[in-house]
Steps between C-alpha positions, in 0.01 A plus 500: 500500500481132367790357309523579133553220260628585160522219244412391143196307412498130450309355209139503558509794747382762247176572681705596802663782286155611392365528846644846569215767482553714187274789415622501141624848472840434348704222354351209301181503713420858380458349141294196591781245536526243785800326618328159494395546133850619398667214697268246341637614158851442617599862528633461856703228678457403863874548566485857366186576702549605864278585790552652841273337777402585859315224676433334164350817342654660194597863581730555200564326168714524200520328167774506250433433123723328240457344160443124477873437420648753740727374780450834703206736521469801251296719734331533836149602397267396788571658826254603769434473874301593810818523712760733354786385723426131392501607139843664538634188678365274233686697217808490695480126583402368161817393302342640179615825334329657209350835408170584667229602253188651658207517272272803546193655334584796281346752740646344810598829653152647480327251729619525862436134588696385187776753564533385864511115394768578245707713728496231774636238275768734363596609852523138611716400204729805565535394862600151382789645281331578164529828321234663275631527143211616265138513453382358165195509269355159399295514172258254342414526130178330364345501158256754613771769512556449126811398302680806353637470151873444459668843430719329235808704577715211610625169379506202736696177525578233744854467633622150622837615628509575880807700465322738260207537729733562804662775306156653424416490871825679578417776252142543621579491861718814478290771630204264592229631710419165643575474867606135503740555207644806667548312825682216339721731308582690822590176685636273241564690175347519142587147395326357805183695422496365143555148615221529769254609224601237261464232773151621578382483138668149465317396814159567329347170361408669173716441184816706480434579131200718592756778589558765234778748440379807323689695240435811293459446115863601478611228735574681817413311824212676680418256784351175617145380537443171697143371493506193737277277700543479877395183694150652526449766236612646164735786599701785351831372621714784382482824291826706474632764263876582455606840627573651155137429388318612802254802466353368169208316649646157407394328826143542354594313189673221710202455737251487204716234318526287821121537558429378146728205533337379818151548358606295190612232747148496645535724798165633636673725763848627545652620821794738523672731752711807535626727779260779601799734470570394138258751350591461137435112516176559699374740243582248220297227671203744535526601135504130382193430711633331807304599810659505856356190663714502827788675669785313656758596751843309489723468796843349473 
């Protein structure tokens, strides 16, 4: 077998990355996106885009994504191949480490070809040292879904003090159903999980004063709603209820409030996500009118 060459792209080599045949069953291609279009928008950097070549032909490729001001990638979100061994070698050789997020159609298990394409990527990533963590729903709200009225049960206010927000995250993360939160708590503790979530919200380019703490009319803290704007879309950055107020349907109130806020800021679509296993939050998104647009499997 000919020698395998694994390397990052140089500037101007983007068409080389796009030369690998892709039936468009999973990943970005399944939703009409192309690497060349996304790279032209500045969403990928050559040094974070790697290829494996045999005799000049791309047999595996991977692209890591990060925000415009990030000094390391946030996610591996483009990974496919015609040569599995080359794909494994590429992931092992690239000096880039981030969670692998595989985008999938909602019914990906029901179509044999789609299921096979997804499984092949997951198996190659596992062989390279990654571990499956969770499958997630990705939602996309549009005005066609309607905008529910605010229930009026809670009072909202911004909170400028990071220390207060960190304490809210500590409270909410106790008993969390979110797989990423549970993993961080297990590995590094409750404080680390709170800081991780605060850092993520602060990373968003939208104004911090969009975040809202929610209280009962009597002044008891209920939770946090964080409408945000990602680098590409308006997004529900966070919804969480403290343990003592769970079971009262308050996540619905928080999600409605965050949706109203983003619409008032001009949003014509809102994306959001939750773990497939987080059944209460999935039911809340459905109730507010957020249809499932994609699934996603995260490997760490």
